[in-house]
C-alpha positions in Angstrom: 0.0 0.0 0.0 2.8 2.4 0.9 4.6 1.6 -2.3 1.5 2.5 -4.3 1.5 6.0 -2.7 5.2 6.5 -3.4 4.8 5.4 -7.0 1.8 7.7 -7.4 3.6 10.7 -5.9 6.8 10.0 -7.9 4.8 9.8 -11.2 2.9 13.0 -10.4 6.1 14.8 -9.5 7.9 13.6 -12.7 5.0 14.7 -14.9 4.9 18.1 -13.1 8.6 18.6 -13.6 8.6 17.6 -17.3 5.6 20.0 -17.9 7.5 22.9 -16.2 10.8 22.2 -18.1 8.9 22.0 -21.5 7.3 25.4 -20.7 10.6 27.0 -19.7 12.6 25.6 -22.6 9.9 26.6 -25.1 9.1 29.9 -23.3 8.7 32.1 -26.4 5.8 30.0 -27.7 4.4 28.8 -24.3 2.8 32.1 -23.3 0.7 34.9 -24.8 -2.4 35.3 -26.9 -1.0 33.1 -29.7 0.7 30.2 -28.1 1.6 26.6 -28.7 2.5 25.2 -25.3 4.5 22.0 -26.1 3.9 20.7 -22.6 0.2 20.4 -23.3 1.0 17.2 -25.2 1.4 15.7 -21.8 -2.3 16.2 -21.1 -3.0 12.8 -22.6 -1.1 11.1 -19.7 -4.2 10.7 -17.5 -5.3 8.2 -20.2 -2.6 5.9 -18.6 -2.3 7.0 -14.9 -4.4 9.0 -12.5 -1.1 10.4 -11.1 -1.0 12.6 -14.2 -4.0 14.6 -12.9 -2.2 16.3 -10.0 1.1 16.2 -11.9 -0.3 18.3 -14.8 -2.2 20.6 -12.4 0.9 21.4 -10.3 3.2 21.5 -13.4 0.9 24.1 -15.1 0.6 26.1 -11.8 4.4 26.3 -11.5 4.9 27.0 -15.2 2.4 29.8 -15.1 4.0 31.3 -12.0 7.5 31.1 -13.6 6.1 32.5 -16.8 5.1 35.7 -14.9 1.4 35.0 -15.2 -1.1 37.1 -13.4 -3.1 35.5 -10.5 -6.1 34.9 -12.8 -4.0 33.1 -15.3 -2.2 31.1 -12.7 -5.5 30.0 -11.2 -7.8 29.7 -14.2 -5.2 28.3 -16.6 -4.2 25.7 -14.1 -7.9 24.8 -13.5 -8.4 24.5 -17.2 -5.5 21.9 -17.3 -7.0 20.2 -14.2 -10.4 20.0 -15.8 -8.9 18.7 -19.1 -6.8 16.1 -17.2 -9.9 14.8 -15.3 -11.8 14.6 -18.5 -9.0 12.6 -20.2 -8.9 10.3 -17.2 -12.6 9.7 -17.5 -12.1 8.6 -21.1 -9.5 6.0 -20.4 -10.4 2.6 -21.8 -12.0 4.2 -24.8 -10.4 5.3 -28.0 -7.1 7.0 -27.5 -8.2 9.5 -30.2 -10.7 10.9 -27.7 -8.0 11.5 -25.0 -7.0 15.0 -26.2 -10.5 16.4 -26.5 -11.1 17.4 -22.8 -7.9 19.5 -22.5 -8.5 21.1 -25.9 -12.1 22.1 -25.0 -11.3 23.2 -21.4 -8.4 25.5 -22.5 -10.4 26.8 -25.5 -13.3 27.8 -23.2 -11.3 29.2 -20.2 -8.0 30.7 -21.4 -9.4 33.2 -23.9 -11.3 35.0 -21.1 -8.1 35.3 -19.0 -6.3 36.6 -22.0 -9.0 39.2 -22.8 -9.9 40.4 -19.4 -6.8 39.6 -17.4 -4.2 40.7 -19.9 -6.3 43.1 -21.9 -5.6 41.5 -25.2 -7.3 43.6 -28.0 -8.6 40.6 -29.8 -12.2 39.3 -29.4 -13.1 36.2 -27.5 -13.9 34.2 -30.7 -10.5 35.0 -32.2 -8.7 34.1 -28.9 -10.7 30.8 -28.7 -9.5 30.1 -32.2 -5.8 30.8 -31.5 -5.9 28.9 -28.2 -7.9 26.1 -29.8 -5.4 25.9 -32.7 -2.5 25.7 -30.3 -4.2 23.0 -28.3 -5.1 21.0 -31.4 -1.4 21.1 -32.5 -0.1 20.1 -29.1 -2.8 18.0 -27.5 -4.4 16.7 -30.7 -1.4 16.0 -32.9 1.6 15.7 -30.6 -0.6 14.2 -27.9 -1.9 11.4 -30.2 1.6 10.7 -31.3 2.7 10.5 -27.6 -0.2 8.3 -26.6 0.4 5.9 -29.5 4.1 5.5 -28.6 3.4 5.2 -24.9 0.6 2.7 -25.4 3.2 0.2 -26.8 5.1 0.4 -23.5 2.2 0.9 -21.1 3.0 -2.0 -18.8 6.7 -1.0 -18.5 6.2 2.7 -18.0 2.9 2.9 -16.0 3.2 -0.2 -13.9 1.4 -0.1 -10.5 3.2 -1.5 -7.5 
């Protein structure tokens, strides 16, 4: 029982760390009205393990803090990632092609409001939904599907439960 908790916490911490590193390394394209956050490809990980849910949430929270995000962005952006992660977890056992949909939808519906009213972006909400949605489709949809396809081959070795 104790081993399961340690494994869960270790997986969550590793996912959070990878999320933060990807945001920092790709900082020029990870923030702003038009963004393609490479780390969002990791939002398919709840398809494999529930440890990804807190890992993604904490990783996004830290990345938004390090990226100089305002409080609304840190909170709402991280909650969008949390909602997307829970949605992906709920789709586990179904088609892997559905896994990226919850994070795409959650971010597309929440982040534009933060960009518009938190950062004062001059663009309209529909335009911001389009830009955020496009970035999410590129990272969650395309890169995420590639990642889930590769990881599915090694599921038992990578995501073993103690």
